[in-house]
Structure formats: C-alpha cells, structure tokens
C-alpha positions in Angstrom: -118.0 37.6 28.2 -120.6 40.0 27.0 -123.1 41.5 29.3 -125.8 44.1 29.1 -126.8 46.0 32.2 -129.1 48.9 33.1 -128.3 51.0 36.1 -128.5 54.6 37.4 -125.8 56.9 35.9 -126.6 60.3 37.4 -123.1 61.7 36.9 -123.1 60.5 33.3 -119.7 58.9 33.7 -120.6 56.0 31.3 -121.9 56.7 27.9 -124.2 54.5 25.7 -122.1 51.9 23.8 -119.1 52.2 26.1 -117.4 49.2 27.5 -116.0 48.7 31.0 -114.4 46.2 33.3 -116.5 45.1 36.2 -115.2 43.8 39.5 -117.7 42.2 41.7 -117.3 42.5 45.4 -116.1 39.4 47.2 -115.4 38.3 50.7 -112.8 35.8 51.9 -112.4 34.8 55.6 -109.3 33.7 57.5 -106.7 34.6 54.8 -103.1 35.9 54.9 -102.7 39.3 53.3 -99.4 40.9 52.3 -98.7 44.3 50.9 -97.9 44.3 47.2 -94.7 46.3 48.0 -93.4 43.3 49.9 -93.5 41.2 46.7 -91.7 41.0 43.4 -92.5 39.2 40.2 -90.4 37.0 37.9 -92.0 35.6 34.7 -95.6 36.0 36.1 -94.7 34.4 39.4 -95.0 36.3 42.7 -92.3 36.1 45.4 -91.7 37.4 48.9 -88.6 37.4 51.0 -89.1 35.4 54.2 -86.6 35.9 57.0 -85.1 32.5 57.9 -82.3 32.5 60.5 -81.7 36.2 59.9 -81.3 35.9 56.2 -83.7 36.9 53.3 -84.9 33.7 51.6 -87.0 34.0 48.4 -90.3 32.2 48.5 -92.8 31.8 45.7 -96.4 32.5 46.7 -99.7 32.0 45.0 -102.0 35.0 45.2 -105.8 35.4 44.6 -106.1 36.8 41.1 -108.3 39.8 42.2 -106.6 42.4 44.3 -107.1 46.0 45.4 -103.9 47.4 44.0 -102.3 47.5 47.5 -102.5 44.1 49.0 -102.5 40.5 47.9 -104.4 37.6 49.4 -102.0 34.7 49.7 -103.4 31.3 48.8 -100.3 29.3 49.3 -96.5 29.7 50.0 -96.7 31.3 53.4 -97.7 30.1 56.8 -99.1 32.0 59.8 -96.1 33.2 61.8 -93.7 33.5 58.8 -91.7 36.8 58.9 -91.4 38.6 55.6 -89.7 41.7 54.5 -92.5 44.2 54.2 -90.8 46.9 52.1 -88.1 47.0 49.4 -88.3 43.4 48.3 -87.0 44.4 44.9 -83.8 45.8 46.4 -82.8 42.6 48.3 -80.9 39.6 47.2 -81.1 36.0 48.4 -79.1 35.6 51.6 -79.0 39.3 52.6 -78.8 39.6 56.4 -82.0 41.1 57.8 -82.4 42.5 61.3 -85.7 41.5 62.8 -87.2 43.9 65.3 -88.6 42.6 68.5 -92.4 42.2 68.6 -92.6 44.6 71.5 -91.3 47.5 69.3 -94.5 48.7 67.8 -92.8 51.4 65.6 -90.4 49.0 63.9 -91.0 47.4 60.5 -89.0 45.0 58.6 
C-alpha cells in the first residue's frame, strides 16, 4: 500500500524519497501475553510448552501478527491458568519432566 505523509522531521532521520515501515499503535484488552523466549517456531507455526502433569507438552498457539519483539499476544491455544515454560523452550523435548515452583515462591520461574 502506498501512502504519502507530511510530518515534522527535526532530526532529519528520514530523507525525501525514502520508504519506511509504519506500525500504528493499537490497544487490546483482556489478553494473554507470553514472552517470545517461551516460544519456538516450526514451519511458520508458533508453539509453547505447557506443563501438564509435570511434563512438557507442546501446544500450538495463534499469536497476534503485530508484536513488540519481546512478547506475543496469544489469540488462541492457551487458557488462563495454563502453566508454560517461560525460558528455554527451544532446549526442551516433548515429555521432559518439569519441576513447577510453588506460587508462593516469588523468585522462582519455570
């Protein structure tokens, strides 16, 4: 889509005739958000490891196409209360035993 815009450019970061990718701000309410480091991709599909009965279980999720480079907004595939592996998803395998810290331990992460 072509668009022509005029706006202040006091730092002269953009030059006449240049092109750019614009991302418009958006707001979504009541969403699930996961860190991107908790995900892995296979053939353009995004997955997380949910912890089910103490084992890592791969689950495909659908994410909002626009992200901030650090987190994904989950559109489907996870429910409120699901426990996921927050770091190192690319190092796990299906069925790996995962120790889940107690919710009272505020310094623990999965």
